[in-house]
N, C-alpha and C positions, 0 to 999 in steps of 0.2 A: 448235769441238772435234770429230775427226773419231773415231768409235769403229767397231769390227767390228760390223758388221750382221748378226746371226743371229738365227733363229726363236727365242724365248723358251726353249721347249723343249729345243731341239737344244744351243742354247749350252750350258743348265744342264748337259746330260747329257754334252756335251763335257767341260767343266771338272770335272765330279762324278767321272769315268770316269778322269782322269788323276791325280787327286788320289792321294798315296801318303804314306807315310810316317809317323812319331807326331806327336800336336800338340804344336807348339813351345810353352814356358812364357812367355809374355807378362810374368808377375811374376817373374823372374829376378832377381838381385842384379846392380847395375850392374857392370858390369865395365870392366876396364881400357880407356884410349883412347890413339889412337895420335897420334903427333906431326904437326902441321901441315904443308898441302902449300897450293898455288896453288888457289883458287878458283873454280868455276864462274861465265859472268856468264850475264845475260839477254843477248836478242837487240837491238842497237843498235834495231831497228823497233817493240820493245816499247811504247814510250810514244808513237810515232806511231799505233799501233794499239789504244790504251788504249780507243776505245769499239767496236772489233770484238770479235767473239763469242770469237775465239780468236787467240794469239800463239805465237811458236816460242822456249820456254825452252831456252838451252844448258845441260841437266845435264850432269854429270859422265861420263854415260854416252852423252851424244850429244843430238841435240837433238830434243826432245819438245813437239807442238803441245798446249796447255793453255788452260782457258778463262781470259778475260782478266778475269772477276768470278767464282769459283768458290762454289759456293754450297750443295753436298753433299760435303764433302771428307770421307775415312775416312784416319786416321794409324795407323800399325801398329807405331808405336815410341814408347816413353815419352819419348825422348829429345828428339823434335820436338813432340810435343800443345801444348806451353806456348807453343811459337815461333808455331803457327798461331793459338792462340787469343789471343794479346797482340794480334794485328792485326785481332782482331774479326771473322775468317772462320768461317762456320759450319759444324760437325763434325757429323757424323752417326754415325761411328763412330770408336773409339779404343780402345786396347789396356787390358787390366783394370787394370794397375797405375797407368794415370793416373787411372781412373775412381775409386782408390780414395785417390786424394789429397785429402786435407781442400780446399786451396786449389781444385782445378779441379772441385769435388764440382757448384757450381751449372751451371757453364756445359755440364758433362757428363752434366748430370741424364737429358737424353733421347737421350745418344748410345748407340749398340749397343757392346758388348764384343766385338770382334772381335780374330782374329790373323790370320795369311797363310795360313794353313790353312781359315779362314772363307768359303770362296767363294760357298756357295750365301746366307749370310746376307748379304757383301757386295754379291752381285749384288740383292740385295731392298730393301738399303737405296738404288740406284741413285745411286751416287758420279757427281760429275762430274770429280774427282779423287783420286788416291790416292798417298801419301807413306809412304815406309818405309825403312829402311837397306838398303845395299847388300847386305847377305846374306840378305834373306830370301826363302822359298821361293816355289814359283809366279809368279814375276814374270811370266813371260810369259802364264800365263792370266789375271795380274791385269788385264796391256795389254789384255786383250780387255775387258776390264769398264769399262773408264777409263783417262785418260791415269795413265800411272804413273811418278812421279818417285823414286828413290833416292839415297839420300847415305851417304857414308862415314863412320861416327862417328868425330869426331877431327880428320877432315883440316882442318878449319878452326878456328879457336877459338870463344869462343861467343860473341863479339861479329860474327865474320863469318857465323856460320851465320845469325844473325838476318837478317841484310843480304839473305844468298844465300834465305832464306826468302821475305823483302820482294819480292825480284827475283820470285819464281816465281809470288805472288801479286797482282803487279801493285799492289804497298804499300811500292815501294822507298823514297820518301821517308819514310812513315810511320817504317818501319823506322829510317832513318839518322838520324831525328829522336830518336827513344828513345834509341840508341845513342850519339848525342853527350851528350844530356843526363844519360843515366846514368852514364856517367863521369865528367861532372863533378861530379854528386853523389855516387860513391863516392869520387875525389880526397878530396871536402869531407870526407869521413867519416873516411876513413882520418888525415887531417890532424889531426883533432879527436881522434879515440883515440889515436894517436901521442902526442899532446900530453897526453893525461890518464894513460896506462899506462907511459909510458915509451917511446923508440924501440928498447932494447935487450928489452924484455919479448918473451917467446916464447908461442905459442900452437900449441895441439894440437889436432886432428880426430878424434874417436873414434866409434865405431860398433860395434855386435854384430851379426853374422849368423850363424844356424845354430850358435849356441852358442859362435862363436868372435868375440874382440875384435881390432878393425883399428883401425891409426892410417891417415890419409890425407894423403897430398902436395898438391902444387899441381894443380891444373885438374881435380880428381876429384868434383866437386860437393860437396854439404855445405858450401857456403860457403867453399870452397878456393878457388875463384876470387877472390873478394873480398879474403880476409885474404892470402893471400899475392901479389895483382896490387895493385890500386890501393890496398888500405889499405897496401901495403908491409910488413907485419908478419911478423915471424919465427918458424921453425919451430925445435924443438930440434935441436941436431945430429942425433943420432942418427935423427931420424924424417926430416931430410932426406937420408940416407943410407941408409936403410932402404927410402925408396919411391921412387929414384931412378929405379929401372928399370920397376917394375910401376905406380905412384904409388899403391899400399897396401901394409900389411903388417900381418900376424898376430902379436899379442902373447900373450904370457903374462902372468898377472897377478904372479908374480914377479918380470918386468923392467919392468912399470907405470910404476915412479919413473923410469927412463932413457928413456922417452919421452913424460913429462908435461911440457907446458909450463909457463910461469906461470900461463897461462888455459888452460882445457879446453874446447871444445863438444862436447859431448856428442849426437851424432843418436840419438836413443833411440826405438826402436820397442817398443812396448807388447806385440807379438807374441814378442820376444824374449829371451832370458835376459839380465838385465843383474844376476846375484846379483854379481859383481866388485864391485860398490857396495858391499856389506855388509863386505866382506874389511878388514882392518885397513891392508892394503898401501896399500888406496885411500884411507882415511881418512886417514891419515899424510901423504898427499901435500901440499903447500902448496899447489895450489891450492883443494883441497878444505877446508882448514882457514883459508883466505882469504876463503872463499866468491867461488872464482872459477870454479866448474864451471857452464857455461852449459847447459840441455838445451832441444834443440827436437825438435818432433815429425820422426821419420824420414822420414814418408811426405808430410810436406811439406817436406823441408830435401834429398833426393835430388838435384836435377838443377840444371841454369844455363840454362833457359829466362829469357825476360823476365821471366813471373809468377813463377819461384820466386826468381830475383834480386833483384826488388822486396824479396819478403817477404823473406828472407836480408838485405838491407839493413837493413831495419825493423828487425830481430832483433838486430843487432848495436848501433843505433844506440841501442836502448832496453838492452840489457844491459852495453854498456861506458859509454854516457854516460847511463844512467839517465833517456831521454827516453820 
């Protein structure tokens, strides 16, 4: 790995003097994603140099010399934390929202909470690799601390994203093995679920945020990748139409019945207002009356990394199949 060598005091002063702008909110709601396009790939020489200290990773922003066996990784986005942890690579820094995820708590208990503005703290962590999204702040300063690789969120689908992280971390074979095995298990679960609930049954995914109720479409976390992907389940027609552009749609309680499927997955955050569940409109929904509303912990259910997907798959097998 090649770092810029600057005396510590001067480096810190340089970085901090250039810092500006307000603190970025690392715990913001998961926003809409873009459609997929071609994936970047690792250098053909990556495997040949598996025992070398570094290799050249071909990122979407260009070649980056990265450690072959990173041991002190900082991930600045909640969208990729689980991807790195799923491959057993140690994290020394992660965003606050990832640290609040109950499914990640044990693995991140010793990791520092950081953002793309936490330059001094990141220096102190002495990372050998930094990973973030393409819109992070201070990317040039971060590159002075350690090799920094960024991804455009949603540029590739959730499975290709894991393969790309596998290339970056020199664990492409492990990533590919998980993708192949997970796809097979997800397909099998979908077949069993459809056989039990019927091929025509519809499923809605809902969540509240900032006192507003939302319904979610395809590939927007919260289990949607599985439900509408390998499971092959359908969403209500109005949900499909309303979420076609942004991937989500804000609902009022009055029209809830038009967007409620035969089954409802409610990604519930205990910190949010879920008072709509007490309304007569909600209570009169067929899904409610037939005990077909499955509540999940939103903080564990947001994302589509391998750890979150494994949890979602288990959750769906338990609730749809009674396992």
